[in-house]
Each structure stands twice: as C-alpha cells, then as structure tokens.
BAFI-3210 file (N, C-alpha, C; in Angstrom, 3 decimals, decimal comma, padded with zeros to 6 digits):
// residues 70
n [1|2|3|4|5|6|7|8|9|10|11|12|13|14|15|16|17|18|19|20|21|22|23|24|25|26|27|28|29|30|31|32|33|34|35|36|37|38|39|40|41|42|43|44|45|46|47|48|49|50|51|52|53|54|55|56|57|58|59|60|61|62|63|64|65|66|67|68|69|70]
n.u [039,345|036,075|033,329|031,091|031,875|033,245|034,547|033,816|036,168|036,775|037,319|035,830|033,332|030,754|028,573|026,723|027,343|025,056|023,242|023,978|021,757|021,481|020,984|018,843|018,780|016,923|018,143|019,500|020,399|023,668|023,936|021,434|019,638|017,491|015,413|016,214|016,224|019,199|022,253|024,862|027,286|026,584|026,056|024,859|021,905|021,598|023,440|023,849|023,744|026,001|028,017|027,881|028,391|030,958|032,548|034,392|036,025|038,754|041,281|043,718|043,269|041,912|041,391|043,357|045,267|048,072|048,926|046,699|045,274|046,640]
n.v [-080,894|-081,423|-083,118|-081,558|-078,860|-078,115|-075,961|-075,042|-074,595|-071,682|-072,288|-074,525|-073,692|-074,069|-072,783|-070,812|-067,431|-064,679|-063,460|-060,380|-057,882|-056,126|-052,717|-051,423|-048,789|-046,450|-045,563|-043,783|-045,293|-045,194|-045,260|-045,543|-043,962|-045,038|-045,519|-047,594|-049,953|-050,212|-051,576|-050,499|-050,130|-050,398|-049,240|-049,531|-050,610|-053,139|-056,059|-055,718|-052,921|-052,224|-053,478|-052,138|-049,513|-049,592|-050,639|-049,348|-048,110|-046,394|-046,273|-045,558|-046,950|-049,229|-052,719|-054,901|-055,786|-053,992|-054,010|-054,578|-052,271|-050,506]
n.w [003,164|002,442|000,849|001,234|001,627|-000,661|-003,098|-006,314|-008,906|-011,049|-013,729|-014,287|-014,820|-016,901|-017,913|-020,248|-021,191|-020,715|-023,465|-024,972|-025,671|-028,592|-029,178|-031,537|-033,820|-035,686|-038,743|-041,574|-044,641|-046,021|-048,761|-050,242|-048,860|-047,441|-044,629|-042,008|-039,321|-037,587|-036,246|-033,932|-035,403|-038,041|-041,377|-043,807|-045,513|-046,617|-047,796|-050,535|-050,934|-049,417|-050,901|-053,431|-052,621|-051,562|-053,522|-055,306|-053,512|-052,316|-050,057|-047,508|-045,233|-045,827|-045,730|-047,431|-050,354|-051,469|-054,151|-055,621|-055,617|-057,218]
ca.u [038,237|035,096|032,390|030,098|032,374|034,096|034,237|034,141|037,031|036,146|037,485|034,823|032,047|030,384|027,349|026,902|027,025|023,803|023,415|023,773|020,817|021,957|019,940|018,738|018,372|016,528|019,205|019,450|021,456|024,605|023,868|020,109|018,866|016,321|015,469|016,153|016,804|020,554|023,051|025,748|028,331|026,072|025,808|024,168|020,674|021,680|024,755|023,936|024,114|027,385|028,886|027,918|028,949|032,390|033,199|035,541|036,505|040,208|041,689|044,880|042,823|041,188|042,081|043,532|046,635|048,386|049,106|045,393|044,783|047,359]
ca.v [-080,440|-082,494|-082,982|-080,537|-077,487|-077,998|-074,809|-075,356|-073,581|-070,898|-072,883|-075,566|-073,057|-074,378|-072,076|-069,819|-066,065|-064,143|-062,711|-058,936|-057,452|-054,929|-051,717|-051,024|-047,398|-046,170|-044,752|-043,780|-046,007|-044,249|-045,301|-045,330|-043,085|-045,730|-045,596|-048,981|-050,135|-050,752|-051,652|-049,387|-049,935|-050,634|-048,017|-049,853|-051,353|-054,514|-056,388|-055,157|-051,506|-052,186|-053,854|-051,071|-048,291|-049,741|-051,363|-048,593|-047,326|-046,441|-045,605|-046,136|-047,758|-050,396|-053,989|-055,498|-055,824|-052,714|-054,155|-054,614|-050,900|-049,810]
ca.w [002,361|002,274|-000,261|001,578|001,527|-001,852|-003,950|-007,700|-009,531|-012,114|-015,052|-014,461|-015,116|-018,285|-018,291|-021,301|-020,744|-021,237|-024,706|-024,848|-026,688|-029,272|-029,400|-032,932|-033,987|-037,064|-039,345|-043,030|-045,350|-046,632|-050,215|-050,849|-047,965|-046,893|-043,164|-041,555|-037,991|-037,706|-035,036|-033,639|-036,402|-039,386|-042,133|-045,053|-045,224|-047,116|-048,368|-051,881|-050,788|-048,940|-052,017|-054,436|-052,048|-051,255|-054,616|-055,815|-052,379|-052,199|-048,835|-046,860|-044,106|-046,316|-045,601|-048,748|-050,842|-052,110|-055,583|-056,285|-055,706|-058,282]
c.u [037,311|034,177|031,386|030,606|033,339|033,626|034,723|035,033|036,322|036,244|036,559|033,451|031,724|029,119|027,651|026,597|025,720|024,088|023,105|022,876|021,295|020,791|019,967|018,160|017,983|017,494|019,093|020,650|022,356|024,509|022,498|019,189|017,571|016,482|015,219|016,734|018,148|021,227|024,000|026,739|027,863|025,780|025,049|022,992|020,749|023,097|024,941|024,353|025,571|028,356|029,010|028,555|030,458|033,163|034,459|036,150|038,013|040,594|042,928|044,507|042,102|042,029|042,167|044,998|046,920|048,525|047,779|044,820|045,404|046,895]
c.v [-081,632|-082,194|-081,858|-079,112|-077,282|-076,824|-075,134|-074,256|-072,897|-071,575|-074,075|-074,989|-073,244|-073,650|-071,008|-068,435|-065,594|-063,308|-061,235|-058,493|-056,128|-053,975|-051,285|-049,611|-047,198|-045,160|-044,842|-044,534|-044,979|-044,221|-044,901|-044,446|-043,709|-045,802|-047,024|-049,033|-050,841|-050,767|-050,475|-049,103|-050,176|-049,308|-048,255|-050,768|-052,809|-054,795|-055,831|-053,693|-051,377|-052,489|-052,712|-049,793|-048,406|-050,435|-050,649|-047,712|-047,501|-045,627|-046,298|-047,058|-049,031|-051,658|-054,615|-055,461|-054,577|-052,852|-054,270|-053,206|-050,183|-050,192]
c.w [002,130|001,110|-000,005|001,363|000,352|-002,709|-005,360|-008,281|-010,701|-013,475|-015,287|-014,801|-016,599|-018,735|-019,335|-020,750|-021,372|-022,476|-024,464|-026,003|-027,282|-029,514|-030,858|-033,012|-035,447|-037,664|-040,866|-043,594|-046,038|-048,149|-050,753|-050,008|-047,457|-045,373|-042,712|-040,153|-038,139|-036,347|-034,938|-034,768|-037,831|-040,073|-043,425|-044,745|-045,666|-047,617|-049,778|-051,834|-050,338|-050,079|-053,016|-053,893|-051,842|-052,372|-055,105|-054,741|-052,236|-050,971|-048,281|-045,717|-044,531|-046,148|-046,977|-049,129|-051,655|-053,630|-056,322|-056,457|-056,893|-059,648]
res [m|t|k|d|n|f|i|m|p|d|y|y|n|q|s|k|p|k|a|i|k|e|e|l|v|e|r|k|c|f|r|c|d|k|k|v|k|m|g|k|f|e|r|y|c|s|p|t|c|r|y|h|a|t|r|n|y|v|s|g|y|k|v|g|y|w|w|k|i|m]
***
C-alpha cells in the first residue's frame, strides 16, 4: 500500500454531520390555546405553560420518585 492509494478508515472521519432541519408546524398550546410554531413533540408554547400544566400531573408514566407522589 502506497501513499497514493491509501484509503482512510471510517473512524478517522472527523467531519460533522449535517444538521437536520426540524419542520415547525403551527399548533395550539395545550394550556393557553395560543397558536405557535412548534416542533414534532412540543405541546406547550413556553416553559411557563409547561410548568403550570404539568405541576400537579399524576401518572404512572411520569418520571419521578413514587414517595413524592403519595
């Protein structure tokens, strides 16, 4: 193998991947019904709306400690 026909291994690839542009869709906020452009998994228009809407949210799927719910 010479310098002319050397193939660089994949793990030497230091280039950054291209950023995937997220499509924003106009959607109503679940708390205040304000229409705002949001991403695929967003449901609240601001952190304040998210905090007030989920403050007293009790569910078996919530991430947290069970003794704080009781």
